ROSE-4610 file (N, C-alpha, C; in Angstrom, 1 decimal, always signed):
// ROSE-4610
residu = [M/M/M/A/A/A/Y/Y/Y/G/G/G/S/S/S/T/T/T/D/D/D/L/L/L/E/E/E/A/A/A/I/I/I/E/E/E/A/A/A/E/E/E/I/I/I/D/D/D/Q/Q/Q/I/I/I/R/R/R/S/S/S/L/L/L/G/G/G/L/L/L/D/D/D/A/A/A/L/L/L/R/R/R/A/A/A/R/R/R/W/W/W/R/R/R/S/S/S/I/I/I/F/F/F/G/G/G/V/V/V/V/V/V/P/P/P/P/P/P/K/K/K/G/G/G/L/L/L/T/T/T/K/K/K/D/D/D/L/L/L/I/I/I/A/A/A/R/R/R/M/M/M/I/I/I/A/A/A/Y/Y/Y/R/R/R/I/I/I/Q/Q/Q/E/E/E/E/E/E/A/A/A/F/F/F/G/G/G/G/G/G/L/L/L/D/D/D/R/R/R/A/A/A/T/T/T/I/I/I/K/K/K/L/L/L/L/L/L/D/D/D/G/G/G/L/L/L/V/V/V/R/R/R/G/G/G/G/G/G/K/K/K/S/S/S/A/A/A/A/A/A/E/E/E/I/I/I/K/K/K/R/R/R/R/R/R/L/L/L/K/K/K/P/P/P/G/G/G/T/T/T/V/V/V/L/L/L/V/V/V/R/R/R/E/E/E/Y/Y/Y/Q/Q/Q/G/G/G/E/E/E/R/R/R/H/H/H/T/T/T/V/V/V/T/T/T/V/V/V/A/A/A/P/P/P/D/D/D/G/G/G/F/F/F/V/V/V/W/W/W/R/R/R/E/E/E/T/T/T/T/T/T/Y/Y/Y/A/A/A/S/S/S/L/L/L/S/S/S/T/T/T/I/I/I/A/A/A/R/R/R/A/A/A/I/I/I/T/T/T/G/G/G/T/T/T/A/A/A/W/W/W/N/N/N/G/G/G/P/P/P/R/R/R/F/F/F/F/F/F/G/G/G/L/L/L/R/R/R/A/A/A/A/A/A/K/K/K/S/S/S/D/D/D/K/K/K/A/A/A/A/A/A/E/E/E/A/A/A/S/S/S/R/R/R/R/R/R/L/L/L/T/T/T/A/A/A/K/K/K/S/S/S/N/N/N/R/R/R/A/A/A/S/S/S/R/R/R/K/K/K/S/S/S/A/A/A/P/P/P/R/R/R/D/D/D/R/R/R/R/R/R/T/T/T/D/D/D/Q/Q/Q/P/P/P/G/G/G/T/T/T/A/A/A/P/P/P]
num = [1/1/1/2/2/2/3/3/3/4/4/4/5/5/5/6/6/6/7/7/7/8/8/8/9/9/9/10/10/10/11/11/11/12/12/12/13/13/13/14/14/14/15/15/15/16/16/16/17/17/17/18/18/18/19/19/19/20/20/20/21/21/21/22/22/22/23/23/23/24/24/24/25/25/25/26/26/26/27/27/27/28/28/28/29/29/29/30/30/30/31/31/31/32/32/32/33/33/33/34/34/34/35/35/35/36/36/36/37/37/37/38/38/38/39/39/39/40/40/40/41/41/41/42/42/42/43/43/43/44/44/44/45/45/45/46/46/46/47/47/47/48/48/48/49/49/49/50/50/50/51/51/51/52/52/52/53/53/53/54/54/54/55/55/55/56/56/56/57/57/57/58/58/58/59/59/59/60/60/60/61/61/61/62/62/62/63/63/63/64/64/64/65/65/65/66/66/66/67/67/67/68/68/68/69/69/69/70/70/70/71/71/71/72/72/72/73/73/73/74/74/74/75/75/75/76/76/76/77/77/77/78/78/78/79/79/79/80/80/80/81/81/81/82/82/82/83/83/83/84/84/84/85/85/85/86/86/86/87/87/87/88/88/88/89/89/89/90/90/90/91/91/91/92/92/92/93/93/93/94/94/94/95/95/95/96/96/96/97/97/97/98/98/98/99/99/99/100/100/100/101/101/101/102/102/102/103/103/103/104/104/104/105/105/105/106/106/106/107/107/107/108/108/108/109/109/109/110/110/110/111/111/111/112/112/112/113/113/113/114/114/114/115/115/115/116/116/116/117/117/117/118/118/118/119/119/119/120/120/120/121/121/121/122/122/122/123/123/123/124/124/124/125/125/125/126/126/126/127/127/127/128/128/128/129/129/129/130/130/130/131/131/131/132/132/132/133/133/133/134/134/134/135/135/135/136/136/136/137/137/137/138/138/138/139/139/139/140/140/140/141/141/141/142/142/142/143/143/143/144/144/144/145/145/145/146/146/146/147/147/147/148/148/148/149/149/149/150/150/150/151/151/151/152/152/152/153/153/153/154/154/154/155/155/155/156/156/156/157/157/157/158/158/158/159/159/159/160/160/160/161/161/161/162/162/162/163/163/163/164/164/164/165/165/165/166/166/166/167/167/167/168/168/168/169/169/169/170/170/170/171/171/171/172/172/172/173/173/173/174/174/174/175/175/175/176/176/176/177/177/177/178/178/178/179/179/179/180/180/180/181/181/181/182/182/182]
x = [+0.8/-0.1/+0.5/+0.6/+1.6/+0.3/+1.5/+0.9/+1.0/-0.3/-0.1/+0.2/-0.4/-0.1/+0.4/+0.5/+0.6/-0.4/-1.1/-2.1/-1.8/-1.6/-0.7/-1.3/-2.6/-3.5/-3.5/-3.7/-3.8/-2.2/-0.9/-0.4/+0.2/-0.1/+0.0/-0.9/-2.3/-3.0/-2.8/-2.0/-1.5/-0.5/+0.3/+1.4/+1.3/+0.2/-0.4/-1.1/-1.7/-2.4/-1.1/+0.1/+1.2/+2.0/+1.8/+2.5/+1.4/+0.4/-0.6/-0.7/-0.4/+0.3/+0.9/+0.2/+1.2/+2.6/+3.2/+4.6/+4.0/+3.0/+2.8/+2.3/+1.5/+1.1/+2.0/+3.0/+4.1/+4.6/+5.2/+6.1/+5.0/+3.3/+2.6/+2.9/+3.0/+3.3/+4.1/+5.2/+6.5/+6.6/+6.1/+6.3/+5.5/+4.4/+3.5/+3.9/+5.0/+5.8/+6.8/+7.7/+9.0/+9.4/+8.1/+8.4/+9.1/+9.6/+10.5/+9.9/+10.3/+10.0/+11.1/+10.6/+11.5/+12.9/+14.0/+15.0/+14.7/+15.1/+14.5/+15.4/+16.4/+16.9/+16.2/+15.3/+14.5/+13.4/+13.3/+12.4/+11.1/+10.1/+9.0/+9.0/+9.9/+10.0/+10.9/+11.8/+12.6/+11.6/+11.1/+10.0/+9.1/+8.1/+7.3/+8.0/+9.3/+9.9/+10.4/+10.8/+11.1/+10.0/+8.7/+8.0/+7.1/+7.5/+7.0/+7.2/+8.9/+9.8/+9.5/+9.4/+9.0/+7.8/+6.8/+5.7/+5.8/+6.7/+6.8/+7.7/+8.9/+9.8/+8.6/+8.1/+6.9/+6.1/+5.9/+4.9/+5.7/+6.7/+7.9/+8.8/+9.3/+10.9/+11.7/+12.7/+13.8/+14.9/+16.2/+16.9/+17.4/+18.4/+19.1/+20.5/+20.7/+21.9/+23.5/+23.5/+24.5/+24.4/+23.6/+23.2/+23.6/+23.3/+23.5/+24.6/+25.7/+26.9/+27.4/+27.6/+27.7/+27.7/+26.5/+26.0/+26.9/+26.8/+27.9/+29.5/+29.9/+31.0/+31.6/+30.5/+30.4/+30.8/+29.6/+29.5/+31.2/+31.7/+33.0/+34.0/+33.4/+34.9/+35.4/+35.1/+35.7/+35.3/+36.3/+35.8/+35.9/+34.8/+34.4/+34.9/+34.9/+35.2/+34.2/+33.4/+32.2/+32.1/+33.0/+33.2/+34.4/+34.9/+36.3/+35.7/+35.4/+34.7/+33.8/+32.9/+32.0/+33.3/+34.4/+35.2/+35.7/+36.0/+36.9/+35.8/+36.1/+35.3/+35.7/+34.8/+34.9/+36.4/+37.2/+38.0/+39.2/+39.2/+40.3/+41.4/+42.7/+43.8/+44.7/+45.0/+45.7/+47.7/+48.2/+49.5/+50.6/+50.9/+52.2/+52.9/+54.3/+55.7/+56.1/+56.1/+56.8/+57.7/+59.0/+59.9/+60.3/+60.5/+60.8/+59.7/+58.4/+57.7/+56.4/+56.2/+54.7/+53.0/+52.4/+51.4/+50.3/+49.6/+48.0/+46.8/+46.1/+44.8/+43.8/+42.9/+41.4/+40.5/+40.1/+38.7/+37.1/+36.7/+35.2/+34.3/+33.4/+31.9/+31.6/+32.2/+32.1/+33.3/+34.6/+35.4/+36.3/+37.9/+38.6/+39.9/+40.2/+41.0/+42.3/+43.1/+44.6/+44.9/+46.0/+46.2/+44.9/+43.9/+42.6/+41.6/+41.9/+41.1/+40.6/+39.0/+38.6/+38.1/+39.0/+38.9/+38.0/+37.3/+36.3/+37.0/+37.9/+38.8/+40.3/+40.6/+42.2/+43.2/+42.6/+43.4/+43.7/+43.2/+43.4/+44.0/+44.3/+45.2/+46.5/+46.7/+48.0/+48.6/+47.8/+48.1/+48.6/+47.9/+48.3/+50.0/+49.9/+51.5/+52.4/+52.1/+53.4/+53.4/+52.4/+52.3/+51.9/+51.6/+51.8/+50.1/+49.5/+48.2/+49.0/+47.7/+48.1/+46.7/+46.8/+45.6/+45.6/+44.6/+44.7/+44.8/+43.8/+43.7/+45.2/+45.7/+46.9/+48.0/+48.1/+48.9/+49.3/+48.0/+48.1/+48.1/+48.2/+47.9/+47.3/+46.2/+44.7/+44.6/+45.1/+45.3/+46.3/+46.6/+47.7/+48.2/+49.2/+49.4/+48.9/+48.7/+48.3/+49.4/+50.4/+52.2/+52.1/+51.7/+51.4/+51.0/+49.8/+48.5/+49.1/+49.7/+50.2/+51.2/+51.7/+53.0/+52.4/+51.6/+50.6/+49.9/+49.8/+48.7/+49.9/+50.4/+51.5/+52.2/+52.8/+53.2/+51.7/+51.0/+50.2/+49.7/+49.6/+49.5/+50.8/+52.0/+53.8/+53.1/+52.9/+52.4/+51.5/+50.6/+49.8/+49.9/+50.9/+51.4/+52.4/+53.2/+53.9/+53.5/+52.5/+51.6/+51.2/+50.8/+49.9/+51.1/+52.0/+53.4/+53.6/+53.6/+54.4/+53.1/+51.7/+51.2/+51.3/+51.2/+51.2/+52.7/+53.4/+54.6/+54.6/+55.2/+55.3/+56.0/+55.4/+55.7/+56.4/+57.3/+57.5/+56.3/+55.8/+54.7/+55.6/+56.6/+57.0/+57.2/+58.4/+58.7/+57.9/+56.6/+55.9/+56.9/+57.9/+58.7/+58.7/+59.1/+59.0/+60.0/+59.8/+60.4/+59.8/+60.3/+59.7/+58.9/+57.8/+56.9/+57.1/+57.2/+57.9/+56.8]
y = [-1.3/+0.0/+1.0/+2.2/+3.4/+4.3/+5.4/+6.2/+7.8/+8.4/+9.7/+10.8/+10.3/+11.6/+10.5/+11.2/+9.8/+10.4/+9.3/+8.9/+7.7/+8.7/+7.7/+6.3/+6.6/+5.9/+4.3/+5.1/+3.9/+2.8/+3.7/+2.8/+1.9/+2.5/+2.2/+0.7/+1.1/-0.6/-1.5/-1.1/-2.0/-2.7/-2.1/-2.5/-3.7/-3.0/-4.3/-5.6/-5.1/-6.3/-6.9/-6.5/-7.6/-8.3/-7.7/-8.6/-9.8/-10.1/-10.9/-12.0/-11.7/-12.7/-13.9/-15.0/-16.2/-16.2/-16.9/-17.2/-17.2/-18.3/-17.7/-16.5/-16.2/-14.9/-13.8/-14.0/-12.9/-12.9/-14.3/-14.2/-14.0/-14.1/-13.6/-12.2/-11.4/-9.9/-9.5/-10.4/-10.0/-10.0/-10.8/-11.4/-10.0/-9.1/-8.5/-7.1/-6.9/-5.8/-5.4/-6.5/-6.5/-7.6/-8.1/-8.7/-10.0/-10.2/-11.6/-12.5/-13.7/-14.6/-14.2/-14.4/-13.6/-14.9/-13.9/-15.6/-16.4/-17.6/-18.8/-18.6/-17.9/-17.8/-16.9/-15.9/-15.3/-15.6/-15.3/-15.8/-15.1/-15.1/-14.7/-13.4/-13.4/-11.7/-10.7/-11.1/-10.5/-10.1/-10.8/-10.6/-9.8/-9.7/-9.0/-7.7/-7.2/-6.4/-5.2/-6.3/-5.3/-4.8/-5.8/-5.1/-4.6/-4.2/-3.1/-1.6/-2.2/-0.8/-0.2/-1.2/-0.6/+0.4/-0.1/+0.7/+1.8/+2.0/+3.4/+4.3/+3.4/+4.1/+4.6/+3.8/+4.6/+5.7/+5.9/+6.6/+8.1/+7.7/+9.1/+9.1/+8.2/+8.7/+7.6/+7.5/+6.4/+7.5/+6.5/+7.6/+8.7/+9.7/+10.5/+10.0/+10.9/+10.6/+10.4/+11.2/+11.1/+9.9/+9.5/+8.0/+7.0/+6.7/+6.0/+5.5/+7.3/+6.8/+6.5/+6.9/+6.7/+4.9/+4.6/+2.7/+2.1/+2.6/+1.8/+1.7/+2.8/+2.9/+2.0/+1.5/+1.0/-0.8/-0.9/-2.4/-2.4/-1.6/-1.5/-1.7/-1.9/-1.8/-0.5/+0.7/+1.7/+2.9/+3.5/+4.5/+5.8/+6.3/+7.8/+8.7/+10.0/+11.1/+10.8/+10.7/+10.7/+9.2/+8.3/+7.1/+7.4/+8.5/+8.3/+9.5/+10.4/+11.3/+10.6/+9.7/+8.9/+7.8/+7.3/+6.8/+7.4/+8.5/+9.5/+10.6/+10.2/+11.1/+12.7/+13.5/+14.9/+14.9/+15.6/+15.6/+15.0/+14.2/+13.0/+13.6/+13.6/+14.7/+13.3/+14.1/+13.2/+14.3/+13.5/+14.3/+13.8/+14.2/+14.0/+14.9/+14.1/+15.1/+15.2/+16.7/+16.5/+17.2/+17.2/+17.8/+18.3/+18.3/+18.5/+19.2/+19.6/+20.3/+19.3/+19.4/+18.8/+19.8/+18.6/+19.2/+18.5/+19.1/+18.5/+19.2/+18.0/+18.3/+17.7/+18.5/+17.9/+18.0/+16.7/+16.2/+17.1/+17.8/+18.8/+17.8/+18.4/+17.6/+18.4/+19.2/+19.5/+19.8/+19.1/+19.0/+18.3/+19.5/+18.8/+20.4/+20.5/+21.7/+21.5/+22.4/+22.7/+24.1/+24.6/+26.0/+26.7/+26.7/+27.6/+27.5/+27.0/+26.8/+25.3/+25.3/+24.0/+24.0/+22.8/+21.7/+20.8/+20.8/+19.8/+18.2/+18.2/+17.1/+17.1/+16.1/+15.9/+15.8/+15.7/+15.8/+17.1/+17.8/+19.6/+20.0/+19.6/+19.6/+19.0/+17.8/+17.3/+17.8/+18.5/+19.3/+20.8/+21.3/+22.5/+22.5/+21.2/+21.1/+20.4/+20.0/+19.2/+20.1/+20.8/+21.5/+20.3/+19.1/+18.1/+17.3/+16.7/+16.1/+14.8/+14.6/+13.8/+13.1/+12.1/+11.3/+11.3/+12.3/+13.1/+11.5/+10.6/+9.5/+8.6/+8.9/+8.1/+9.0/+10.2/+10.9/+11.1/+11.3/+11.1/+9.6/+8.4/+7.1/+6.2/+6.8/+6.0/+5.0/+5.0/+4.2/+3.9/+2.3/+2.1/+2.4/+2.2/+2.9/+1.3/+1.7/+0.2/-0.7/-0.3/-0.8/-1.4/-1.2/-1.8/-2.9/-2.5/-4.0/-4.7/-4.4/-5.5/-6.4/-5.8/-6.9/-7.2/-6.9/-7.7/-9.0/-8.6/-9.8/-11.2/-10.5/-10.9/-12.1/-11.2/-12.1/-13.5/-12.8/-13.9/-14.7/-14.6/-15.9/-16.6/-16.6/-16.9/-18.1/-17.6/-18.0/-19.0/-19.0/-20.0/-20.9/-20.5/-21.9/-22.4/-21.9/-22.7/-23.7/-23.2/-24.0/-25.0/-24.9/-25.9/-26.7/-26.3/-27.6/-28.1/-28.0/-28.3/-29.8/-29.4/-30.3/-31.3/-31.2/-32.2/-33.1/-33.0/-33.6/-34.6/-35.7/-37.0/-36.6/-37.5/-37.1/-38.7/-38.5/-40.0/-40.0/-40.7/-41.0/-41.2/-41.7/-42.1/-40.6/-39.8/-38.5/-37.2/-37.4/-36.3/-35.2/-35.7/-34.6/-35.0/-33.9/-34.2/-35.3/-35.8/-37.1/-37.9/-39.3/-40.6/-41.1/-41.7/-42.2/-43.6/-44.3/-45.6/-46.9]
z = [+0.0/-0.4/+0.0/-1.0/-0.9/-0.3/+0.4/+1.4/+0.8/+0.3/-0.4/+1.2/+1.9/+3.6/+3.9/+5.4/+6.7/+7.6/+7.5/+8.5/+9.4/+10.5/+11.3/+12.2/+12.4/+12.8/+11.8/+10.6/+9.4/+9.4/+9.8/+9.6/+11.0/+12.1/+13.1/+13.0/+12.6/+12.6/+11.6/+10.7/+9.3/+9.8/+11.1/+11.6/+12.4/+13.4/+14.4/+13.7/+12.8/+11.9/+11.4/+11.0/+10.3/+11.4/+13.0/+13.9/+14.2/+14.2/+14.3/+13.2/+11.8/+10.7/+11.2/+10.5/+10.5/+9.7/+9.5/+8.9/+7.4/+6.9/+5.6/+5.2/+5.6/+5.6/+5.5/+6.2/+6.3/+5.0/+4.7/+3.3/+1.9/+2.1/+1.2/+0.8/+2.2/+2.4/+1.9/+2.2/+1.5/+0.0/-0.5/-2.0/-2.2/-1.7/-2.7/-2.1/-1.1/-1.3/-1.7/-1.7/-2.2/-3.8/-4.4/-5.5/-5.3/-4.2/-4.4/-3.0/-3.1/-1.9/-1.0/+0.3/+1.3/+1.6/+2.1/+2.2/+3.4/+2.9/+3.8/+5.2/+5.8/+6.5/+7.8/+7.1/+8.0/+8.8/+9.8/+11.4/+11.0/+11.7/+11.3/+11.9/+13.1/+13.3/+12.8/+12.2/+11.2/+10.2/+9.3/+7.9/+9.0/+10.0/+10.3/+10.5/+11.1/+11.2/+9.8/+9.0/+7.7/+6.7/+7.2/+6.3/+7.2/+8.5/+8.7/+8.5/+8.7/+8.7/+6.8/+6.0/+4.6/+4.6/+5.3/+5.3/+6.0/+7.2/+7.7/+6.1/+5.9/+4.7/+3.8/+3.4/+2.4/+2.4/+4.1/+4.1/+4.8/+5.7/+6.2/+5.3/+4.3/+3.5/+4.2/+3.5/+3.9/+4.8/+5.0/+5.5/+4.6/+5.5/+5.0/+3.9/+3.2/+2.5/+3.4/+4.8/+5.5/+6.4/+6.7/+7.5/+6.3/+5.2/+4.3/+3.9/+4.0/+3.8/+5.0/+6.5/+7.1/+7.6/+7.2/+7.2/+6.2/+4.9/+3.9/+4.4/+4.8/+5.5/+6.5/+7.1/+8.5/+8.1/+6.9/+6.1/+5.4/+4.5/+4.4/+5.3/+6.4/+7.4/+7.9/+7.2/+7.3/+8.4/+8.3/+9.8/+9.3/+9.8/+9.4/+10.4/+9.9/+11.3/+12.0/+11.7/+12.8/+14.0/+13.2/+14.3/+15.1/+14.6/+15.3/+16.3/+15.8/+17.4/+18.5/+18.1/+18.7/+19.6/+19.1/+19.6/+20.6/+20.5/+21.2/+22.6/+23.7/+24.6/+24.7/+24.8/+24.8/+26.2/+26.4/+27.0/+27.1/+26.0/+25.4/+25.0/+25.4/+25.1/+24.1/+23.1/+22.1/+22.3/+22.1/+22.3/+21.3/+20.2/+19.4/+19.3/+19.2/+18.9/+17.7/+17.4/+15.7/+15.5/+15.1/+14.7/+16.2/+17.2/+18.3/+19.5/+18.4/+19.2/+19.7/+21.1/+21.4/+21.2/+20.5/+20.0/+21.1/+21.6/+22.4/+21.4/+21.2/+20.8/+21.7/+22.0/+23.2/+22.8/+22.2/+21.8/+22.5/+21.6/+22.1/+21.7/+22.1/+21.7/+20.3/+19.8/+18.4/+17.7/+17.8/+16.8/+17.9/+17.2/+18.2/+18.5/+19.3/+20.0/+19.7/+19.1/+19.2/+19.2/+20.2/+19.7/+20.3/+21.4/+21.1/+20.4/+19.3/+18.0/+17.8/+17.4/+16.9/+15.8/+15.5/+14.4/+13.9/+12.8/+12.7/+12.4/+12.2/+11.7/+12.3/+12.7/+13.2/+11.7/+11.3/+9.1/+9.1/+9.7/+9.2/+10.5/+11.3/+12.7/+12.2/+11.1/+11.1/+9.8/+9.1/+7.9/+8.3/+9.0/+9.9/+10.9/+11.2/+12.0/+10.8/+10.3/+9.0/+7.5/+7.5/+6.1/+4.7/+5.2/+4.1/+4.6/+3.5/+3.6/+4.5/+5.5/+6.3/+6.8/+7.1/+7.7/+9.3/+9.8/+10.9/+12.3/+12.4/+12.7/+13.1/+11.6/+12.0/+12.4/+12.2/+12.5/+14.1/+14.5/+16.2/+16.9/+16.1/+16.3/+16.8/+16.2/+16.7/+15.5/+14.1/+13.4/+12.7/+12.2/+11.6/+10.2/+9.8/+8.5/+7.4/+6.3/+5.7/+5.6/+5.6/+5.6/+6.7/+7.6/+9.2/+9.2/+8.6/+8.7/+8.0/+7.0/+5.9/+6.4/+7.3/+7.8/+9.0/+9.7/+10.9/+10.3/+9.1/+8.3/+7.8/+7.4/+7.0/+8.3/+9.0/+10.5/+11.0/+11.0/+11.5/+10.4/+9.1/+8.2/+8.0/+8.5/+8.7/+9.7/+11.1/+12.3/+12.1/+11.4/+11.5/+10.4/+9.6/+8.4/+8.9/+10.2/+11.0/+12.3/+12.4/+13.2/+12.8/+11.3/+10.7/+10.3/+10.0/+9.8/+10.6/+12.0/+12.7/+13.5/+12.8/+13.3/+12.6/+11.1/+10.3/+10.4/+10.7/+10.9/+11.8/+11.3/+11.8/+13.2/+14.4/+15.7/+16.3/+17.2/+18.1/+19.1/+19.2/+20.4/+21.6/+21.8/+23.0/+23.5/+23.1/+23.7/+23.1/+22.1/+21.3/+21.0/+20.3/+19.5/+18.2/+17.4/+15.9/+15.9/+14.6/+14.2/+13.4/+13.4/+12.7/+13.8/+13.6/+14.2/+14.3/+15.5/+15.3/+14.2]
């Protein structure tokens, strides 16, 4: 059902009716709304919730662009500036020494304070300090460089490979040492 205006009572009544449907009726309703059969792994509760969300989305509109962008970034495993701000509580102090000078940044509710000026991002502060483009969270030690992540992944893979080769090597059952089995 498409809604031209937002009749709250009609929407609430429709959602209440969805809550009372059985699994087969919910699947039929899903097919009529989405045009496809619902995935087999979805429970009755999830199917009902997703149908209710779609009804509300049609009536009131979907997510705004900023929220969609944030969710897409989280799905891809990326960290957004907003996420870094949420992870750092206001009052947190970041310290970085660069070319012999100590730089102190304080996390504020509306950004980051450096030298009594509030900035929207750590990258802006890092650029002001160094004169070059820097990833702000990496500059202040909140995120490892990609090369560091690759080196760590390589170390883990090598350690896993070494463990696997030790497990598959024949062992002497009497001493539990690598060697030939009797």
